[in-house]
N, CA and C atoms of all chains as a GROMACS GRO file, in nm:
protein
  612
    1MET      N    1 -18.605  13.521   4.306
    1MET     CA    2 -18.490  13.546   4.312
    1MET      C    3 -18.425  13.510   4.126
    2ALA      N    4 -18.370  13.680   4.121
    2ALA     CA    5 -18.316  13.648   3.936
    2ALA      C    6 -18.295  13.576   3.921
    3ARG      N    7 -18.181  13.499   3.837
    3ARG     CA    8 -18.164  13.437   3.766
    3ARG      C    9 -17.979  13.482   3.760
    4TRP      N   10 -17.908  13.396   3.769
    4TRP     CA   11 -17.764  13.454   3.714
    4TRP      C   12 -17.756  13.377   3.593
    5LEU      N   13 -17.661  13.509   3.543
    5LEU     CA   14 -17.657  13.513   3.367
    5LEU      C   15 -17.497  13.523   3.367
    6ALA      N   16 -17.496  13.404   3.266
    6ALA     CA   17 -17.330  13.470   3.191
    6ALA      C   18 -17.279  13.427   3.051
    7ALA      N   19 -17.234  13.446   2.973
    7ALA     CA   20 -17.273  13.363   2.819
    7ALA      C   21 -17.232  13.250   2.836
    8SER      N   22 -17.261  13.176   2.746
    8SER     CA   23 -17.280  12.998   2.739
    8SER      C   24 -17.123  12.945   2.807
    9GLU      N   25 -17.193  12.799   2.897
    9GLU     CA   26 -17.099  12.784   2.974
    9GLU      C   27 -16.970  12.717   2.869
   10THR      N   28 -17.028  12.660   2.737
   10THR     CA   29 -16.911  12.608   2.646
   10THR      C   30 -16.896  12.729   2.582
   11ASP      N   31 -16.900  12.831   2.584
   11ASP     CA   32 -16.778  12.933   2.487
   11ASP      C   33 -16.658  13.023   2.614
   12PRO      N   34 -16.536  12.968   2.502
   12PRO     CA   35 -16.454  12.954   2.571
   12PRO      C   36 -16.402  13.118   2.603
   13SER      N   37 -16.448  13.201   2.580
   13SER     CA   38 -16.396  13.313   2.532
   13SER      C   39 -16.497  13.421   2.652
   14SER      N   40 -16.526  13.314   2.730
   14SER     CA   41 -16.660  13.366   2.866
   14SER      C   42 -16.489  13.339   2.983
   15ILE      N   43 -16.505  13.228   2.927
   15ILE     CA   44 -16.352  13.154   3.115
   15ILE      C   45 -16.235  13.250   3.074
   16LEU      N   46 -16.233  13.304   3.212
   16LEU     CA   47 -16.151  13.377   3.271
   16LEU      C   48 -16.028  13.276   3.318
   17TRP      N   49 -15.934  13.307   3.256
   17TRP     CA   50 -15.828  13.219   3.351
   17TRP      C   51 -15.736  13.282   3.440
   18PHE      N   52 -15.711  13.204   3.557
   18PHE     CA   53 -15.627  13.260   3.722
   18PHE      C   54 -15.508  13.195   3.661
   19GLU      N   55 -15.372  13.224   3.634
   19GLU     CA   56 -15.253  13.178   3.632
   19GLU      C   57 -15.262  13.070   3.766
   20GLU      N   58 -15.241  13.160   3.876
   20GLU     CA   59 -15.229  13.137   4.038
   20GLU      C   60 -15.341  13.076   4.102
   21GLY      N   61 -15.443  13.082   4.084
   21GLY     CA   62 -15.506  13.068   4.122
   21GLY      C   63 -15.554  13.170   4.204
   22ILE      N   64 -15.644  13.160   4.308
   22ILE     CA   65 -15.685  13.253   4.400
   22ILE      C   66 -15.656  13.244   4.498
   23VAL      N   67 -15.606  13.342   4.610
   23VAL     CA   68 -15.500  13.377   4.755
   23VAL      C   69 -15.556  13.234   4.779
   24GLY      N   70 -15.468  13.151   4.875
   24GLY     CA   71 -15.558  13.035   4.936
   24GLY      C   72 -15.601  12.928   4.857
   25VAL      N   73 -15.646  12.923   4.682
   25VAL     CA   74 -15.699  12.832   4.669
   25VAL      C   75 -15.656  12.856   4.502
   26PRO      N   76 -15.512  12.771   4.508
   26PRO     CA   77 -15.442  12.828   4.416
   26PRO      C   78 -15.513  12.708   4.278
   27ARG      N   79 -15.560  12.627   4.321
   27ARG     CA   80 -15.612  12.618   4.174
   27ARG      C   81 -15.775  12.564   4.122
   28ALA      N   82 -15.754  12.670   4.224
   28ALA     CA   83 -15.905  12.734   4.144
   28ALA      C   84 -15.829  12.878   4.022
   29ARG      N   85 -15.851  12.846   3.906
   29ARG     CA   86 -15.796  12.855   3.757
   29ARG      C   87 -15.839  12.971   3.701
   30ARG      N   88 -15.952  12.784   3.631
   30ARG     CA   89 -16.102  12.887   3.592
   30ARG      C   90 -16.239  12.950   3.597
   31PHE      N   91 -16.267  13.073   3.538
   31PHE     CA   92 -16.421  13.147   3.639
   31PHE      C   93 -16.471  13.154   3.509
   32GLN      N   94 -16.564  13.177   3.585
   32GLN     CA   95 -16.682  13.314   3.441
   32GLN      C   96 -16.695  13.400   3.558
   33LEU      N   97 -16.796  13.503   3.490
   33LEU     CA   98 -16.826  13.629   3.560
   33LEU      C   99 -16.929  13.602   3.552
   34LEU      N  100 -17.033  13.637   3.625
   34LEU     CA  101 -17.197  13.626   3.622
   34LEU      C  102 -17.248  13.732   3.704
   35GLU      N  103 -17.321  13.758   3.646
   35GLU     CA  104 -17.430  13.899   3.724
   35GLU      C  105 -17.542  13.901   3.656
   36ARG      N  106 -17.660  13.975   3.761
   36ARG     CA  107 -17.768  13.947   3.739
   36ARG      C  108 -17.885  14.041   3.760
   37ALA      N  109 -18.017  14.116   3.663
   37ALA     CA  110 -18.035  14.248   3.645
   37ALA      C  111 -18.069  14.297   3.810
   38GLY      N  112 -18.062  14.421   3.781
   38GLY     CA  113 -18.074  14.422   3.926
   38GLY      C  114 -18.000  14.501   4.053
   39SER      N  115 -17.865  14.333   4.006
   39SER     CA  116 -17.790  14.316   4.140
   39SER      C  117 -17.661  14.448   4.168
   40ALA      N  118 -17.576  14.495   4.191
   40ALA     CA  119 -17.463  14.518   4.209
   40ALA      C  120 -17.350  14.432   4.206
   41VAL      N  121 -17.386  14.338   4.286
   41VAL     CA  122 -17.286  14.211   4.260
   41VAL      C  123 -17.333  14.098   4.182
   42ARG      N  124 -17.170  14.144   4.141
   42ARG     CA  125 -17.183  14.024   4.037
   42ARG      C  126 -17.086  13.864   4.148
   43LEU      N  127 -17.100  13.711   4.061
   43LEU     CA  128 -17.016  13.609   4.091
   43LEU      C  129 -16.959  13.585   4.003
   44LEU      N  130 -16.789  13.576   4.034
   44LEU     CA  131 -16.685  13.503   4.054
   44LEU      C  132 -16.736  13.348   4.044
   45ARG      N  133 -16.744  13.291   3.932
   45ARG     CA  134 -16.773  13.147   3.986
   45ARG      C  135 -16.629  13.046   3.952
   46CYS      N  136 -16.604  12.913   3.981
   46CYS     CA  137 -16.466  12.852   3.947
   46CYS      C  138 -16.516  12.767   3.924
   47LEU      N  139 -16.478  12.775   3.771
   47LEU     CA  140 -16.478  12.640   3.701
   47LEU      C  141 -16.489  12.507   3.712
   48ASP      N  142 -16.368  12.474   3.852
   48ASP     CA  143 -16.237  12.410   3.842
   48ASP      C  144 -16.289  12.382   3.981
   49ILE      N  145 -16.359  12.400   4.103
   49ILE     CA  146 -16.454  12.341   4.226
   49ILE      C  147 -16.574  12.406   4.187
   50GLU      N  148 -16.646  12.255   4.230
   50GLU     CA  149 -16.820  12.256   4.245
   50GLU      C  150 -16.858  12.404   4.368
   51GLY      N  151 -16.913  12.413   4.412
   51GLY     CA  152 -16.952  12.533   4.438
   51GLY      C  153 -16.832  12.612   4.526
   52PHE      N  154 -16.741  12.704   4.441
   52PHE     CA  155 -16.701  12.804   4.457
   52PHE      C  156 -16.671  12.896   4.382
   53ALA      N  157 -16.721  12.995   4.480
   53ALA     CA  158 -16.796  13.130   4.372
   53ALA      C  159 -16.779  13.269   4.417
   54LEU      N  160 -16.744  13.375   4.441
   54LEU     CA  161 -16.691  13.512   4.507
   54LEU      C  162 -16.767  13.605   4.455
   55PRO      N  163 -16.807  13.663   4.536
   55PRO     CA  164 -16.851  13.746   4.591
   55PRO      C  165 -16.764  13.910   4.521
   56VAL      N  166 -16.862  13.932   4.427
   56VAL     CA  167 -16.782  14.064   4.360
   56VAL      C  168 -16.856  14.181   4.295
   57VAL      N  169 -16.729  14.294   4.355
   57VAL     CA  170 -16.871  14.478   4.286
   57VAL      C  171 -16.734  14.597   4.245
   58GLU      N  172 -16.793  14.652   4.153
   58GLU     CA  173 -16.703  14.763   4.116
   58GLU      C  174 -16.655  14.821   4.222
   59PRO      N  175 -16.508  14.818   4.309
   59PRO     CA  176 -16.409  14.902   4.408
   59PRO      C  177 -16.544  15.078   4.411
   60ALA      N  178 -16.584  15.137   4.348
   60ALA     CA  179 -16.639  15.240   4.327
   60ALA      C  180 -16.785  15.259   4.422
   61ARG      N  181 -16.805  15.134   4.463
   61ARG     CA  182 -16.932  15.105   4.525
   61ARG      C  183 -16.865  15.122   4.669
   62ALA      N  184 -16.743  15.106   4.694
   62ALA     CA  185 -16.710  15.103   4.874
   62ALA      C  186 -16.577  15.238   4.862
   63ASP      N  187 -16.497  15.243   4.697
   63ASP     CA  188 -16.471  15.416   4.752
   63ASP      C  189 -16.414  15.420   4.584
   64PRO      N  190 -16.512  15.572   4.595
   64PRO     CA  191 -16.549  15.615   4.446
   64PRO      C  192 -16.355  15.665   4.440
   65ASP      N  193 -16.262  15.636   4.540
   65ASP     CA  194 -16.147  15.732   4.521
   65ASP      C  195 -16.085  15.590   4.476
   66TYR      N  196 -16.093  15.509   4.479
   66TYR     CA  197 -16.013  15.402   4.474
   66TYR      C  198 -15.909  15.341   4.383
   67ARG      N  199 -15.811  15.353   4.379
   67ARG     CA  200 -15.688  15.433   4.260
   67ARG      C  201 -15.599  15.255   4.303
   68PRO      N  202 -15.583  15.152   4.293
   68PRO     CA  203 -15.545  15.069   4.286
   68PRO      C  204 -15.334  15.124   4.214
   69ARG      N  205 -15.246  15.043   4.291
   69ARG     CA  206 -15.114  15.080   4.270
   69ARG      C  207 -15.072  14.951   4.224
   70LEU      N  208 -15.082  14.945   4.038
   70LEU     CA  209 -15.078  14.778   4.059
   70LEU      C  210 -14.941  14.751   4.031
   71GLY      N  211 -14.808  14.816   3.932
   71GLY     CA  212 -14.751  14.800   3.902
   71GLY      C  213 -14.667  14.706   3.773
   72ARG      N  214 -14.597  14.737   3.738
   72ARG     CA  215 -14.577  14.650   3.564
   72ARG      C  216 -14.567  14.498   3.653
   73ARG      N  217 -14.500  14.454   3.708
   73ARG     CA  218 -14.569  14.341   3.682
   73ARG      C  219 -14.674  14.206   3.704
   74VAL      N  220 -14.765  14.329   3.748
   74VAL     CA  221 -14.901  14.284   3.703
   74VAL      C  222 -14.921  14.259   3.558
   75ARG      N  223 -14.859  14.404   3.546
   75ARG     CA  224 -14.969  14.397   3.453
   75ARG      C  225 -14.923  14.321   3.273
   76GLU      N  226 -14.791  14.280   3.351
   76GLU     CA  227 -14.723  14.184   3.270
   76GLU      C  228 -14.730  14.038   3.323
   77ALA      N  229 -14.863  14.029   3.362
   77ALA     CA  230 -14.868  13.886   3.420
   77ALA      C  231 -14.969  13.857   3.336
   78LEU      N  232 -15.057  13.944   3.295
   78LEU     CA  233 -15.243  13.927   3.269
   78LEU      C  234 -15.140  13.986   3.046
   79GLY      N  235 -15.029  14.066   3.062
   79GLY     CA  236 -14.954  14.017   2.911
   79GLY      C  237 -15.079  14.192   2.878
   80ALA      N  238 -15.054  14.242   2.955
   80ALA     CA  239 -15.084  14.361   2.884
   80ALA      C  240 -15.003  14.500   2.808
   81GLU      N  241 -15.072  14.548   2.742
   81GLU     CA  242 -14.973  14.600   2.645
   81GLU      C  243 -15.031  14.661   2.693
   82GLY      N  244 -14.866  14.834   2.708
   82GLY     CA  245 -14.909  15.019   2.720
   82GLY      C  246 -14.991  14.998   2.776
   83ASN      N  247 -15.089  15.052   2.774
   83ASN     CA  248 -15.193  15.154   2.902
   83ASN      C  249 -15.286  15.070   2.822
   84GLU      N  250 -15.339  14.954   2.831
   84GLU     CA  251 -15.451  14.890   2.794
   84GLU      C  252 -15.577  14.896   2.903
   85PRO      N  253 -15.651  14.931   2.912
   85PRO     CA  254 -15.765  14.940   3.031
   85PRO      C  255 -15.751  14.768   3.094
   86LEU      N  256 -15.737  14.758   3.269
   86LEU     CA  257 -15.797  14.672   3.350
   86LEU      C  258 -15.958  14.644   3.377
   87VAL      N  259 -15.955  14.552   3.404
   87VAL     CA  260 -16.128  14.546   3.530
   87VAL      C  261 -16.012  14.498   3.683
   88ILE      N  262 -16.022  14.643   3.735
   88ILE     CA  263 -16.110  14.564   3.875
   88ILE      C  264 -16.239  14.549   3.934
   89LEU      N  265 -16.220  14.436   4.041
   89LEU     CA  266 -16.346  14.367   4.096
   89LEU      C  267 -16.304  14.374   4.258
   90VAL      N  268 -16.369  14.431   4.374
   90VAL     CA  269 -16.302  14.374   4.460
   90VAL      C  270 -16.406  14.251   4.547
   91VAL      N  271 -16.360  14.148   4.607
   91VAL     CA  272 -16.377  14.058   4.645
   91VAL      C  273 -16.494  14.096   4.810
   92THR      N  274 -16.615  14.085   4.772
   92THR     CA  275 -16.655  14.119   4.878
   92THR      C  276 -16.802  14.024   5.027
   93VAL      N  277 -16.788  14.048   5.136
   93VAL     CA  278 -16.870  13.926   5.134
   93VAL      C  279 -17.000  14.019   5.248
   94LEU      N  280 -17.084  13.922   5.263
   94LEU     CA  281 -17.222  13.882   5.268
   94LEU      C  282 -17.219  13.932   5.358
   95GLY      N  283 -17.220  14.024   5.515
   95GLY     CA  284 -17.290  14.044   5.589
   95GLY      C  285 -17.376  14.090   5.683
   96PRO      N  286 -17.458  14.040   5.816
   96PRO     CA  287 -17.584  14.088   5.787
   96PRO      C  288 -17.571  14.258   5.825
   97GLU      N  289 -17.434  14.347   5.837
   97GLU     CA  290 -17.458  14.403   5.808
   97GLU      C  291 -17.422  14.503   5.664
   98GLY      N  292 -17.462  14.457   5.599
   98GLY     CA  293 -17.458  14.475   5.473
   98GLY      C  294 -17.324  14.414   5.360
   99PRO      N  295 -17.295  14.428   5.264
   99PRO     CA  296 -17.197  14.388   5.185
   99PRO      C  297 -17.070  14.417   5.216
  100ARG      N  298 -16.925  14.436   5.235
  100ARG     CA  299 -16.782  14.463   5.341
  100ARG      C  300 -16.766  14.458   5.213
  101ALA      N  301 -16.674  14.483   5.112
  101ALA     CA  302 -16.556  14.459   5.023
  101ALA      C  303 -16.403  14.446   5.092
  102ASN      N  304 -16.343  14.400   5.016
  102ASN     CA  305 -16.245  14.352   5.011
  102ASN      C  306 -16.129  14.489   4.953
  103LEU      N  307 -16.026  14.591   5.031
  103LEU     CA  308 -15.993  14.682   4.955
  103LEU      C  309 -15.806  14.692   4.924
  104ARG      N  310 -15.808  14.550   4.998
  104ARG     CA  311 -15.667  14.552   5.007
  104ARG      C  312 -15.637  14.442   4.937
  105ALA      N  313 -15.698  14.421   4.825
  105ALA     CA  314 -15.680  14.257   4.716
  105ALA      C  315 -15.788  14.266   4.692
  106PRO      N  316 -15.760  14.312   4.607
  106PRO     CA  317 -15.858  14.319   4.422
  106PRO      C  318 -15.838  14.166   4.310
  107ILE      N  319 -15.898  14.220   4.222
  107ILE     CA  320 -15.942  14.120   4.200
  107ILE      C  321 -15.844  14.215   4.022
  108VAL      N  322 -15.750  14.158   3.926
  108VAL     CA  323 -15.799  14.218   3.823
  108VAL      C  324 -15.806  14.148   3.714
  109ILE      N  325 -15.858  14.177   3.588
  109ILE     CA  326 -15.848  14.140   3.481
  109ILE      C  327 -15.846  14.222   3.377
  110HIS      N  328 -15.762  14.096   3.306
  110HIS     CA  329 -15.734  14.213   3.161
  110HIS      C  330 -15.877  14.135   3.022
  111PRO      N  331 -15.926  14.203   2.988
  111PRO     CA  332 -16.064  14.202   2.961
  111PRO      C  333 -15.987  14.122   2.770
  112ARG      N  334 -15.900  14.151   2.689
  112ARG     CA  335 -15.868  14.096   2.621
  112ARG      C  336 -15.770  13.971   2.636
  113THR      N  337 -15.744  14.000   2.687
  113THR     CA  338 -15.656  13.834   2.678
  113THR      C  339 -15.736  13.759   2.775
  114ARG      N  340 -15.828  13.692   2.860
  114ARG     CA  341 -15.830  13.685   2.936
  114ARG      C  342 -15.883  13.633   3.098
  115ARG      N  343 -15.737  13.665   3.097
  115ARG     CA  344 -15.618  13.676   3.202
  115ARG      C  345 -15.624  13.702   3.351
  116GLY      N  346 -15.643  13.683   3.464
  116GLY     CA  347 -15.739  13.754   3.559
  116GLY      C  348 -15.626  13.735   3.710
  117VAL      N  349 -15.546  13.790   3.818
  117VAL     CA  350 -15.505  13.740   3.943
  117VAL      C  351 -15.546  13.820   3.969
  118GLN      N  352 -15.593  13.816   4.144
  118GLN     CA  353 -15.553  13.794   4.277
  118GLN      C  354 -15.437  13.914   4.358
  119VAL      N  355 -15.466  14.009   4.334
  119VAL     CA  356 -15.348  14.128   4.393
  119VAL      C  357 -15.340  14.116   4.576
  120ILE      N  358 -15.292  14.089   4.622
  120ILE     CA  359 -15.179  14.182   4.757
  120ILE      C  360 -15.141  14.272   4.756
  121LEU      N  361 -15.196  14.446   4.757
  121LEU     CA  362 -15.080  14.561   4.770
  121LEU      C  363 -15.056  14.522   4.911
  122GLU      N  364 -14.914  14.608   4.849
  122GLU     CA  365 -14.846  14.612   4.984
  122GLU      C  366 -14.948  14.801   5.132
  123ASP      N  367 -15.003  14.860   5.039
  123ASP     CA  368 -15.101  14.981   5.131
  123ASP      C  369 -15.172  14.930   5.277
  124PRO      N  370 -15.055  14.934   5.342
  124PRO     CA  371 -15.156  14.881   5.466
  124PRO      C  372 -15.242  15.011   5.544
  125SER      N  373 -15.305  15.070   5.475
  125SER     CA  374 -15.442  15.148   5.465
  125SER      C  375 -15.616  15.116   5.455
  126LEU      N  376 -15.548  15.035   5.334
  126LEU     CA  377 -15.685  14.974   5.273
  126LEU      C  378 -15.731  14.852   5.345
  127PRO      N  379 -15.848  14.948   5.377
  127PRO     CA  380 -15.942  14.805   5.433
  127PRO      C  381 -15.941  14.634   5.366
  128LEU      N  382 -15.997  14.578   5.470
  128LEU     CA  383 -16.082  14.441   5.386
  128LEU      C  384 -16.204  14.451   5.392
  129ASP      N  385 -16.271  14.554   5.477
  129ASP     CA  386 -16.343  14.462   5.489
  129ASP      C  387 -16.436  14.682   5.470
  130ALA      N  388 -16.418  14.701   5.356
  130ALA     CA  389 -16.533  14.873   5.385
  130ALA      C  390 -16.662  14.836   5.297
  131PRO      N  391 -16.748  14.895   5.362
  131PRO     CA  392 -16.911  14.909   5.367
  131PRO      C  393 -16.914  14.933   5.206
  132VAL      N  394 -16.983  14.849   5.132
  132VAL     CA  395 -17.056  14.850   5.024
  132VAL      C  396 -17.194  14.934   5.010
  133ARG      N  397 -17.202  15.075   4.910
  133ARG     CA  398 -17.350  15.140   4.894
  133ARG      C  399 -17.359  15.098   4.783
  134MET      N  400 -13.888  11.964   5.511
  134MET     CA  401 -13.862  12.155   5.454
  134MET      C  402 -13.720  12.097   5.363
  135LEU      N  403 -13.679  12.128   5.353
  135LEU     CA  404 -13.537  12.168   5.298
  135LEU      C  405 -13.484  12.284   5.321
  136ILE      N  406 -13.368  12.289   5.424
  136ILE     CA  407 -13.287  12.303   5.479
  136ILE      C  408 -13.116  12.362   5.439
  137LEU      N  409 -13.115  12.470   5.384
  137LEU     CA  410 -12.985  12.527   5.326
  137LEU      C  411 -12.884  12.685   5.411
  138THR      N  412 -12.823  12.666   5.403
  138THR     CA  413 -12.723  12.762   5.472
  138THR      C  414 -12.638  12.850   5.399
  139ARG      N  415 -12.662  12.992   5.399
  139ARG     CA  416 -12.618  13.068   5.303
  139ARG      C  417 -12.574  13.205   5.316
  140LYS      N  418 -12.508  13.247   5.321
  140LYS     CA  419 -12.385  13.366   5.310
  140LYS      C  420 -12.482  13.513   5.303
  141ARG      N  421 -12.428  13.633   5.315
  141ARG     CA  422 -12.512  13.751   5.259
  141ARG      C  423 -12.441  13.764   5.117
  142ASN      N  424 -12.541  13.792   5.054
  142ASN     CA  425 -12.496  13.794   4.909
  142ASN      C  426 -12.506  13.645   4.828
  143GLU      N  427 -12.566  13.559   4.865
  143GLU     CA  428 -12.600  13.468   4.805
  143GLU      C  429 -12.691  13.457   4.809
  144SER      N  430 -12.740  13.301   4.731
  144SER     CA  431 -12.860  13.316   4.624
  144SER      C  432 -12.937  13.137   4.657
  145VAL      N  433 -13.000  13.096   4.655
  145VAL     CA  434 -13.032  13.042   4.538
  145VAL      C  435 -13.118  13.018   4.464
  146VAL      N  436 -13.169  12.899   4.423
  146VAL     CA  437 -13.245  12.899   4.268
  146VAL      C  438 -13.328  12.835   4.304
  147VAL      N  439 -13.495  12.836   4.258
  147VAL     CA  440 -13.582  12.716   4.207
  147VAL      C  441 -13.647  12.710   4.142
  148ALA      N  442 -13.683  12.616   4.093
  148ALA     CA  443 -13.719  12.619   3.951
  148ALA      C  444 -13.722  12.660   3.830
  149ASN      N  445 -13.526  12.682   3.846
  149ASN     CA  446 -13.496  12.719   3.679
  149ASN      C  447 -13.488  12.872   3.672
  150ALA      N  448 -13.669  12.945   3.758
  150ALA     CA  449 -13.678  13.097   3.759
  150ALA      C  450 -13.688  13.151   3.819
  151ILE      N  451 -13.676  13.106   3.964
  151ILE     CA  452 -13.668  13.247   4.092
  151ILE      C  453 -13.509  13.245   4.155
  152ARG      N  454 -13.500  13.314   4.200
  152ARG     CA  455 -13.388  13.347   4.265
  152ARG      C  456 -13.352  13.395   4.377
  153ILE      N  457 -13.360  13.372   4.502
  153ILE     CA  458 -13.349  13.437   4.656
  153ILE      C  459 -13.215  13.508   4.712
  154THR      N  460 -13.201  13.548   4.729
  154THR     CA  461 -13.118  13.647   4.752
  154THR      C  462 -13.084  13.682   4.862
  155VAL      N  463 -13.005  13.629   4.951
  155VAL     CA  464 -12.937  13.675   5.128
  155VAL      C  465 -12.907  13.829   5.153
  156VAL      N  466 -12.966  13.931   5.111
  156VAL     CA  467 -12.920  14.126   5.126
  156VAL      C  468 -12.858  14.071   5.215
  157GLU      N  469 -12.968  14.112   5.360
  157GLU     CA  470 -12.853  14.183   5.421
  157GLU      C  471 -12.905  14.067   5.594
  158ILE      N  472 -12.797  14.035   5.709
  158ILE     CA  473 -12.849  13.971   5.836
  158ILE      C  474 -12.797  14.086   5.923
  159SER      N  475 -12.911  14.070   6.021
  159SER     CA  476 -12.925  14.123   6.153
  159SER      C  477 -12.917  14.072   6.236
  160PRO      N  478 -12.965  14.065   6.350
  160PRO     CA  479 -12.960  13.985   6.436
  160PRO      C  480 -13.067  13.962   6.461
  161GLY      N  481 -13.188  13.865   6.542
  161GLY     CA  482 -13.311  13.777   6.460
  161GLY      C  483 -13.381  13.848   6.336
  162GLN      N  484 -13.332  13.878   6.243
  162GLN     CA  485 -13.364  13.937   6.123
  162GLN      C  486 -13.246  13.923   5.963
  163VAL      N  487 -13.382  13.837   5.853
  163VAL     CA  488 -13.284  13.857   5.728
  163VAL      C  489 -13.336  13.942   5.613
  164ARG      N  490 -13.271  14.040   5.575
  164ARG     CA  491 -13.375  14.117   5.426
  164ARG      C  492 -13.312  14.021   5.356
  165LEU      N  493 -13.419  13.966   5.236
  165LEU     CA  494 -13.390  13.844   5.133
  165LEU      C  495 -13.427  13.997   4.969
  166GLY      N  496 -13.406  13.917   4.886
  166GLY     CA  497 -13.452  14.010   4.753
  166GLY      C  498 -13.438  13.842   4.643
  167PHE      N  499 -13.561  13.858   4.572
  167PHE     CA  500 -13.580  13.769   4.488
  167PHE      C  501 -13.667  13.829   4.316
  168GLU      N  502 -13.604  13.754   4.267
  168GLU     CA  503 -13.577  13.740   4.118
  168GLU      C  504 -13.718  13.663   4.083
  169ALA      N  505 -13.780  13.719   3.998
  169ALA     CA  506 -13.928  13.620   3.947
  169ALA      C  507 -13.971  13.632   3.878
  170PRO      N  508 -14.012  13.546   3.794
  170PRO     CA  509 -14.108  13.595   3.616
  170PRO      C  510 -14.183  13.677   3.691
  171ALA      N  511 -14.286  13.799   3.668
  171ALA     CA  512 -14.405  13.809   3.646
  171ALA      C  513 -14.494  13.741   3.750
  172ASP      N  514 -14.533  13.632   3.660
  172ASP     CA  515 -14.663  13.589   3.703
  172ASP      C  516 -14.647  13.432   3.873
  173VAL      N  517 -14.557  13.488   3.844
  173VAL     CA  518 -14.495  13.502   4.034
  173VAL      C  519 -14.535  13.593   4.196
  174SER      N  520 -14.615  13.527   4.236
  174SER     CA  521 -14.597  13.651   4.284
  174SER      C  522 -14.563  13.650   4.420
  175ILE      N  523 -14.493  13.709   4.543
  175ILE     CA  524 -14.439  13.714   4.660
  175ILE      C  525 -14.477  13.798   4.762
  176TYR      N  526 -14.524  13.712   4.873
  176TYR     CA  527 -14.627  13.795   4.968
  176TYR      C  528 -14.501  13.754   5.046
  177ARG      N  529 -14.574  13.811   5.181
  177ARG     CA  530 -14.502  13.789   5.370
  177ARG      C  531 -14.611  13.656   5.417
  178GLU      N  532 -14.646  13.559   5.424
  178GLU     CA  533 -14.688  13.477   5.495
  178GLU      C  534 -14.834  13.551   5.577
  179GLU      N  535 -14.755  13.569   5.666
  179GLU     CA  536 -14.849  13.653   5.800
  179GLU      C  537 -14.991  13.726   5.675
  180LEU      N  538 -14.928  13.781   5.538
  180LEU     CA  539 -15.131  13.885   5.464
  180LEU      C  540 -15.144  13.766   5.424
  181TYR      N  541 -15.099  13.706   5.349
  181TYR     CA  542 -15.128  13.599   5.243
  181TYR      C  543 -15.256  13.509   5.316
  182ARG      N  544 -15.161  13.463   5.445
  182ARG     CA  545 -15.272  13.423   5.452
  182ARG      C  546 -15.443  13.504   5.578
  183VAL      N  547 -15.411  13.608   5.607
  183VAL     CA  548 -15.536  13.764   5.586
  183VAL      C  549 -15.638  13.718   5.471
  184ILE      N  550 -15.525  13.711   5.359
  184ILE     CA  551 -15.665  13.768   5.262
  184ILE      C  552 -15.708  13.658   5.160
  185ALA      N  553 -15.601  13.503   5.296
  185ALA     CA  554 -15.704  13.361   5.178
  185ALA      C  555 -15.832  13.316   5.306
  186GLU      N  556 -15.835  13.482   5.429
  186GLU     CA  557 -15.891  13.407   5.495
  186GLU      C  558 -16.021  13.480   5.452
  187ALA      N  559 -16.009  13.588   5.455
  187ALA     CA  560 -16.128  13.700   5.377
  187ALA      C  561 -16.171  13.687   5.244
  188ASN      N  562 -16.104  13.556   5.196
  188ASN     CA  563 -16.163  13.492   5.091
  188ASN      C  564 -16.268  13.372   5.110
  189ARG      N  565 -16.210  13.323   5.226
  189ARG     CA  566 -16.282  13.235   5.235
  189ARG      C  567 -16.398  13.247   5.294
  190ALA      N  568 -16.366  13.400   5.381
  190ALA     CA  569 -16.557  13.425   5.448
  190ALA      C  570 -16.616  13.452   5.345
  191ALA      N  571 -16.557  13.526   5.230
  191ALA     CA  572 -16.663  13.595   5.157
  191ALA      C  573 -16.744  13.496   5.042
  192VAL      N  574 -16.670  13.317   5.048
  192VAL     CA  575 -16.688  13.264   4.979
  192VAL      C  576 -16.793  13.105   5.035
  193GLU      N  577 -16.859  13.162   5.223
  193GLU     CA  578 -16.915  13.084   5.288
  193GLU      C  579 -17.004  13.132   5.342
  194ARG      N  580 -17.040  13.277   5.298
  194ARG     CA  581 -17.121  13.391   5.314
  194ARG      C  582 -17.271  13.422   5.183
  195ARG      N  583 -17.160  13.430   5.079
  195ARG     CA  584 -17.276  13.451   4.972
  195ARG      C  585 -17.386  13.361   4.972
  196GLU      N  586 -17.490  13.418   4.911
  196GLU     CA  587 -17.584  13.312   4.869
  196GLU      C  588 -17.602  13.166   4.787
  197PRO      N  589 -17.619  13.127   4.815
  197PRO     CA  590 -17.591  13.021   4.730
  197PRO      C  591 -17.589  13.049   4.570
  198ALA      N  592 -17.492  12.959   4.512
  198ALA     CA  593 -17.443  12.985   4.373
  198ALA      C  594 -17.534  12.884   4.273
  199PRO      N  595 -17.525  12.940   4.149
  199PRO     CA  596 -17.671  12.802   4.038
  199PRO      C  597 -17.536  12.709   4.014
  200PRO      N  598 -17.543  12.570   4.019
  200PRO     CA  599 -17.498  12.438   4.026
  200PRO      C  600 -17.463  12.522   3.928
  201ALA      N  601 -17.325  12.453   3.860
  201ALA     CA  602 -17.248  12.420   3.698
  201ALA      C  603 -17.360  12.344   3.645
  202GLY      N  604 -17.344  12.475   3.516
  202GLY     CA  605 -17.378  12.393   3.371
  202GLY      C  606 -17.505  12.456   3.344
  203ASP      N  607 -17.544  12.559   3.459
  203ASP     CA  608 -17.680  12.669   3.522
  203ASP      C  609 -17.593  12.819   3.437
  204PRO      N  610 -17.609  12.853   3.276
  204PRO     CA  611 -17.553  12.893   3.254
  204PRO      C  612 -17.598  13.092   3.311
   0.00000   0.00000   0.00000
């Protein structure tokens, strides 16, 4: 198995801050995004809870047309100014039929402020288990 | 649980920052309005629980994570 890679553990710039934690886990606030060669699945690893890590993928791998409406409050919460781009990732369950992505509650990260949030979208048509290609 | 009685258009204030107003009362249902800072999320509980469960499943079914300290 290839190794997970991230910036140095001691490098503060590699740490992502989730003010509210993750949905259902409010004390999970500091994360690192790990990736490894050859895999589309990345790992959002929590630095506050040992063993807590969420597999994530880019949403386009589940739906190329995914354009969630995030709203002004989300951009404000992340400290986004103007039209600064945000990174969107979706939590993925690794099941027997392959990975499936939760498009209803994306993880949104601001690359400049290093702040992140998990947003629950109002649109009930968004699946929680979209197949990942 | 703290229980307060409110009439239509009356509010409660939480933590100096969040105001919850009773907007409409009808049989078996109330409509509530929320004013809160942008970094405070507000969700219906049943939906919140579904997403929390989906997160839990994702954590439990992943392959082993590297131990903390392994970059």
